[in-house]
N, C-alpha and C positions, 0 to 999 in steps of 0.2 A: 491613462493617468499613471498607473503603476509602472508600465513599461517605459514610458518616456521621462517620468519625473519622480518615480518612487513615492507617489502619493496614493494612499489608500482611498478607495471610493466605493460607494454602493449605488447601483442604479435603482431609482424609485420610479416605477411606471404607474401612472395614475389614470383612472378611467373617466376622464373629463376633458373637454375642450373649452370649458367656460372660464374666462379669465378670473372672475371673482372666486371660483372654487380652487383654481390653481394658486392664487395669491394666499388664500386661507390655509391651504395645505402646506405651502412653503413656510409660512409663519409658524404653523403648529409644530413642524418637525425641526425648525431651525436650531433649537437648543441642543440637538444631537450632533450638529455638524460645525466644522470650521468654515465652510463655504458651500455654496450651491451653484452648480452649473446647469443652466436651463438648456434643454435640447428640443429641437423640432416643434417650435411654436411659431405659427405663421404670423406675418404682418397683417394688420397693425396690432393684433392682440399681444404679440411679444413685447412691444414697446409699453403697452399698458401694464402688463405683468411686471416687467423689470422695473419700471418707474415706481410702482407701488411697493417694491421690496428693497429699496436702497437704504433704509434706515432701520433695519431689524437686528443690528448687532453683529452680523456677519456679511461678507460680500456675497452678492447674487449677481452672476455673470452669464450672459447669453452668448456662447461662443460663436454661434452662427452669425451674430452681429459683430461683436468686438474682436473675436479671434480672427475672423476674416479681414476686418479693417486693419488690424495690426500688421498682418502679413502682406496685404496689398500695398500698404504704405512702405513697408520695408523693401518690397520688390521694386516699387516705383522710384524710391531713392536711388537704388543701384542702376535701374534702367536709365534714369536721367543722366547718370555719369557716363554710361556707355554711349549714349547718343550725343553727348556733349552739350546738354542743355541744363540750365539751372532748374532745380525742383520748383523754386518759387516763380518761375516763368512759364510753367506748364499750363496749357489749356486742356481740360479733361472733360470727356463726355462719359457719364455713367449710365448704362442701359440696364434698367431694372430698379424699381423703387420699393422693393420688399425689405426684409430684415437686413440683408447684407448691403444692398444699395444705399439705404438710408445711413447705415453705420459708416460705410466707406466714405460717403459724401461728407458726413459730419467730421470725420477725422481729417480728411484732406482740406476741409475748410476751417478746422480748429474750433468746431462748435461742441460744447459740452453741456450736459444737463438734461432735464426732462422737457416735456412739451409745455409745461407751465413755468419752469424756471431754468433758463438756459443763458449761456454767455459765450463770447468769443475769447479764447485764451490769447492773451496779448503776446506771449513770448514763444509761440509755437510757429514753426515754418508752415506756410500755407501755399497751396497752388494758386496761380494767378487768377484762374477762373474755372468754374465747374458748372456743367449743365447736366441735370438729372432728368432722365427720360423714363416715363412709364408707358403703359399701354395706350394712353391718350396723347402722347407726345411730350415735348419739353415742358418742364415745370417752371412756372413764373408766377409772381404775386398776382392774386386775384383770379387765377384760372379756375374753371369749374372742376368738380370731382377731386377735391383735395382733402386730405386729412390733416390734423394738426402737425404731424411730423413732416409731411411734405411742405407745409406752410413755412416751417422753420428753415428748411433748405432753400426755399424760394426767396426768402428774405435776404440771403447772403450769397446767392449764386446767380448764374446766367446774367452777367452784367449788361449784355446787349439786349436782354429781353427777347431772345429768339423764341420763335414758336414753330410748332409743326413736328414732323417725324424725325427720326434719327438721321435719315439720309440728308435732310435739309439743314441740319445743325452741325454736322461733323466737319464742315468746311474749315480748314486751317487748324483743326484740333491736333494736339501733339499726342494725345492718349485716348484710347477707347477702353473702358472697363466694362465687360459684360458680366452681369450677375443676374441673368434672366432665364433664357431658355435656348434651345437649339436653333441654329441658323438665323439668328437675329442680327448678325454683323455680316454685311455683304462685301464682296470685293470692290464694288462701286463706292461704298462708304470709305474704305481704306484709301482708295485712289484720290479722294477729295481731302485727305488729311495733310498736315504739314510735313515737312521733310523728316525723314527717318521716323515713321510712325511706330508707336508703341501700342500693342494690342494685347490686352488681358481678356481672354475668352474663357470664363470660369464655370459655365454651366456644366453639370455632370449628369449622365456620362457623355452626352453629346454637346460639345462646346458650341458657342454662338457662331464660330467659324473654325474649321479644322486648320491646324497650324500650317500645313503645306499650302492650303488655299490662301491663307492670310499672307504668307511670304510671297506667293506668286503675284498677289495684288500689290506688293510693295512694302509690307510690314517689315520693319527692321528688327524689332524684338517681339516675340510672341510668347505668352505664358498661358497656361491652362490650369485647371484643377486636377489634372490626371497625372498619375505617376509614370505612365508610359511615354510621356513627352518631356522635353526639356522644360525647365523653369516651372516646376509644379508649385502653385500657390495653395498651400494646405494649412488650414488653421491649427493642425496638430503642432505646428511650429510655435504656436502661441499659448493655447489654453493650458497645457500641462505645466508650462513654466509659470503662468499666472497663478495657478493653485499651489505650486511649490512656494512661491513668494508669500501667498496667503498663509500657508502653514508655518514657514520659517519666520515670518514677521508678525504672525498673529494679527493680520490686517482686518480691519472692520469694514473697509470699503475699497473698491478698486477705482481709481480716478483716471481721467483722461491723461493726466501727466504721467502716470504709471504706464499706461498703454503706449504713449509716445516713447517712453524709455525702452519698453520692450521692443517696439518697432525699430528703434535705432540700434539696439543690441543685435537683433536678428540681421539687420542689414550689414552691420560691421563684421559679421562672421564671414562674409565674402570679401576678402581683402582686395582682389582685383576682378571686379565683375566683368563679364563678357556677354556677348549676344546670347549665348546658350547657358549662361550661369549668372543669374542675377539674385538668386535666393538660395540659402543653404539647404542641404538635404535634411529631412527630418531626423536622420540618424547621425547627424554631426555630433562628434564626441562632446559630452557635457553641455549640450545646447541648453537644456532646461535649467541647469545650475547656473550657467553664465547669464542667461536672460533674467532669471529670478533675482540674481545678485544686483543687476542693474535696476530692476524694479524697486528693490528695497533701498537702493542708494538714492532713488529719486523721491522717496516718500517724505 
């Protein structure tokens, strides 16, 4: 926070994993802070915690969810340009339905809100279709073993109601986004995708598929979460700027519209995207300042 955005912060480590106790703690300490960044809370508890803390007078932001989604969308906007496809025509498969997978899916589909009060933003560009995959396969309405957050995604995605494993549903997909675990994207899957496949393999430290293996299988653009490969999708591009905007604008809440503005701003910093350069470096000069300014312009 300090190094990237000159925002002072204090790490508060609490000895509980119980959502109700986390919620109470954040409410109790909120008067001391301008904003709270939640870290390392697993799904679905992270959704419950964040939903309960949206009207406490300061922004509460889970960067493993929204920071990741902001940067994924920025990278995808530029990747679409490189492969010569419209962002709004993309068919996307997201592998992993945890914190990042749900948040990425919501952003690409333009869904905002909580599990009890949500809406589709009318003026936000959305991908043509998205299929979210968890450990039991593709998500669709009425499937067994769903939580309320997966149910929301199911309502607005998977237009063809495809069922089964990742291998069976990637046929003709333009994009695979992995936010899951090692070795969950195979060469066979990439070979079944549409022309000029885009593969974001973001598991750390071992991606869903290694970049060289993805390219051998035909991937046109490959991104990971690692700094030692091209196209690092790192949420440090987003959350310091988010909290700079919180401080500079004395924001009470961070909205999806602000997150979209942040994503657009990050994407715009790469003026001429290429196969190996679809997202700016975290050390891009004044990145947090530029992105924060765009966030405040959109509020």
